[in-house]
Each structure stands twice: as structure tokens, then as C-alpha cells.
C-alpha positions in Angstrom: 2.0 -13.5 -8.0 4.3 -14.6 -10.9 3.2 -11.4 -12.7 4.8 -9.3 -9.9 7.9 -11.6 -9.6 8.6 -11.0 -13.3 8.1 -7.3 -13.1 10.2 -6.8 -9.9 13.6 -6.1 -11.5 12.3 -3.2 -13.7 9.7 -1.9 -11.2 11.8 1.1 -10.0 12.6 2.2 -13.5 9.1 3.5 -14.1 9.2 7.3 -13.2 5.4 7.3 -12.7 5.7 4.8 -9.9 8.4 6.8 -8.2 6.5 10.1 -8.6 3.2 8.7 -7.2 5.2 7.2 -4.2 6.6 10.7 -3.4 3.1 12.3 -3.7 1.4 9.8 -1.4 4.4 9.9 1.1 4.2 13.7 1.4 0.4 13.6 1.9 0.7 10.9 4.6 3.4 12.8 6.5 1.5 16.1 6.3 -1.7 14.5 7.8 -0.4 12.1 10.4 2.8 13.9 11.5 4.5 10.7 12.8 6.8 10.8 15.8 10.4 9.7 15.2 9.8 6.8 17.6 6.8 5.4 15.6 7.0 2.1 13.8 5.3 1.5 10.5 4.2 -1.5 8.3 3.9 -1.3 4.6 1.4 -3.9 3.4 2.1 -5.1 -0.1 5.4 -3.2 -0.3 6.7 -4.3 -3.7 10.2 -2.9 -4.0 9.6 -0.4 -1.2 9.1 2.7 -3.2 6.7 4.3 -0.8 8.6 3.3 2.3 11.8 4.7 0.7 10.1 8.1 0.7 9.0 7.6 4.3 12.2 6.1 5.7 13.4 9.2 7.6 10.0 9.6 9.4 9.9 6.3 11.3 12.1 4.4 13.7 11.5 1.1 11.9 9.5 0.1 8.9 8.5 -3.5 8.3 7.9 -4.1 4.6 5.7 -7.1 3.9 4.9 -8.7 0.5 4.1 -12.2 -0.8 6.1 -11.7 -4.0 9.5 -13.3 -3.7 10.8 -11.3 -6.7 9.8 -8.0 -5.1 11.3 -8.8 -1.7 14.6 -9.9 -3.4 14.9 -6.6 -5.2 14.0 -4.8 -1.9 16.7 -6.7 0.0 19.3 -5.7 -2.6 18.2 -2.1 -2.3 18.4 -2.2 1.5 22.0 -3.6 1.3 23.2 -1.3 -1.5 21.8 1.9 0.0 22.7 0.8 3.6 19.1 1.5 4.9 19.2 0.6 8.6 15.6 0.8 9.6 13.9 -1.4 7.0 12.8 -5.0 7.8 11.8 -6.8 4.6 9.4 -9.7 5.2 8.3 -12.3 2.7 4.9 -13.2 4.0 1.2 -13.5 3.1 -0.4 -11.8 6.1 -3.8 -13.0 5.0 -2.7 -16.7 5.4 0.1 -16.6 8.0 -0.6 -15.6 11.5 2.8 -14.3 12.4 3.7 -12.4 15.6 5.2 -9.3 13.9 4.3 -6.9 16.7 2.1 -3.8 16.6 2.5 -0.7 14.6 1.6 3.0 14.9 1.0 3.3 11.2 0.1 0.9 8.4 0.1 2.1 4.8 -0.5 0.5 1.5 -0.2 1.7 -2.1 -2.1 0.0 -5.0 -2.4 -3.3 -3.0 -5.8 -3.5 -1.4 -7.7 -3.8 -4.7 -5.9 -7.1 -5.2 -7.4 -8.5 -1.9 -10.7 -10.2 -2.4 -11.7 -10.5 1.3 -11.8 -6.9 2.4 -13.4 -7.7 5.8 -10.6 -10.0 6.6 -7.8 -7.6 5.6 -9.5 -4.8 7.6 -9.6 -7.1 10.7 -5.9 -7.9 10.2 -5.0 -4.2 9.9 -7.0 -3.5 13.1 -5.2 -6.3 15.0 -1.8 -5.1 13.9 -2.3 -1.4 14.9 -1.8 0.2 18.2 -4.8 2.1 19.8 -5.2 5.4 17.8 -2.9 4.1 15.1 -3.3 5.2 11.5 -4.3 3.1 8.5 -3.4 4.8 5.1 -4.8 3.2 2.0 -3.8 4.6 -1.4 -5.7 2.9 -4.2 -7.8 3.1 -7.3 -11.1 4.9 -7.4 -13.9 2.6 -8.7 -13.4 2.0 -12.5 -15.1 0.0 -15.3 -12.6 -2.9 -15.2 -10.4 -1.6 -18.0 -7.5 -0.9 -15.7 -6.5 -4.6 -15.6 -7.7 -5.4 -19.1 -4.2 -6.7 -20.0 -4.1 -9.0 -17.0 -6.7 -11.7 -17.7 -5.9 -13.5 -14.4 -6.7 -10.5 -12.3 -9.5 -11.4 -9.8 -9.5 -8.4 -7.4 -11.6 -5.3 -7.2 -12.0 -2.7 -10.0 -11.1 0.1 -7.6 -13.3 1.3 -4.7 -16.3 3.4 -4.1 -15.5 5.8 -1.1 -18.8 5.0 0.7 -18.6 1.2 0.3 -14.9 1.1 1.5 -15.6 3.4 4.4 -18.5 1.3 5.6 -16.3 -1.9 5.6 -13.6 -0.1 7.6 -16.0 1.6 10.0 -17.7 -1.8 10.7 -14.2 -3.2 11.6 -13.2 -0.6 14.1 -11.9 2.4 12.1 -12.9 6.0 11.9 -12.4 7.8 8.6 -10.3 10.9 9.1 -9.2 11.9 5.6 -10.0 11.3 1.9 -8.5 12.9 -1.1 -8.0 12.2 -4.8 -4.2 12.5 -5.0 -3.0 11.2 -8.3 -4.2 10.2 -11.7 -2.7 7.3 -13.7 -3.0 7.7 -17.5 -3.1 4.6 -19.8 -3.4 4.3 -23.5 -6.1 1.8 -24.4 -7.5 1.3 -27.9 -5.6 4.5 -29.0 -7.3 6.6 -26.3 -5.8 8.0 -23.1 -7.8 6.7 -20.2 -7.5 8.4 -16.7 -7.7 6.4 -13.5 -7.8 8.5 -10.3 -6.1 7.2 -7.1 -7.3 8.2 -3.6 -5.7 8.4 -0.2 -7.9 7.4 2.7 -6.6 7.7 6.2 -8.4 6.0 9.1 -7.8 5.8 12.8 -8.2 2.7 14.9 -10.8 3.3 17.6 
């Protein structure tokens, strides 16, 4: 967590992070076509880059993260930009059983691969969604472990295989509605450019 606290102040200065948030936001809107009365939850929101791109499509957006640094930057952004429908929330939803209501849409960008217990997080998503609500996961396609090579304390998943992730979600009450490779992160490792595709999977609570 300290890794994200340290990075928070400069997070929004990376044009790649802003670009990918726009791409995923547009794809989510195109597919789910939310009603203006819908409420959304961003799980692992960071500084709220994805929600910022979606802010005009929902009545309220709850932005949850367990990084104090990220939430502080987000709160400053909400204040400075006078964003009325954001509700920043410093919380670990895997540990704290808070009554934060139910949502029509839950979305997450590059967060789920940090969660070790996928079954538990799928159950939490299911419990927080309204019937027929949408879960949108944007994350890394399965990779060889080199993506986090510079973060020796990383203990999450090296991306996801579509079939394996689908099976976990289906067994916890979801129906897979959409899957697409939407973005590619390029990193220079050992003087070579490595490409890491990101997918968008959209599921419906059944």
C-alpha cells in the first residue's frame, strides 16, 4: 500500500494512465448504456481517473480505495474541480463489512490482479450489486510475471486467463456478457519493449 501512497501525487501526470481511462470509460458506456439515475462504485479507484471520465453518466459514484495517499489526492480533485456526485471512501472492502448500499454498476481498472482471494472479491461484488447490475473488470491479460518485476513485494496475480476468471465469476453468480482486448501497455525491460494487453470483461449479476 505504501507503494501507491508514494505514487499518488504524480499519478495523474502519466498521460498513458489518462488515455487508458478514457478508452475503458468509452467502452463501458457503449456497452452498458447506464441510465442517468444509476449509481456506480469504483473498486480500487486510485485518484479516480476512470470515474472522472464516467462522472456525467451516473447520478452518484462511490470511489473506494485502501490507499490513504490516493484518496487524499482524489479529495483534493473533487474539491478543486467542484465534482458534486463523487463520494470518496477510504476503505478495504475485503476486510470491512460496511453498509455502503447497492449499486447498478461496479467497475475496476488494474485493481483485481492485486487481490489474492478472487472468490471472496467476486462474492463482495455480487452482494453490492443490484439484480441485473453490471460488473466491469479492466485488467491485465495473463503474463509471465515480468509486469511487476520492479516491485519485489508484489504478491497478486500475473494477469488473468479469460477462461479461469470467467469460471470464478460464473460460479459466484455472474453471467459473462462481453470481453475485449482494449489497450496495450508498453514497458521497456532489459532494453526491449514488452507489450502487456489489457482486457475489459463485463458481467451481469444473475
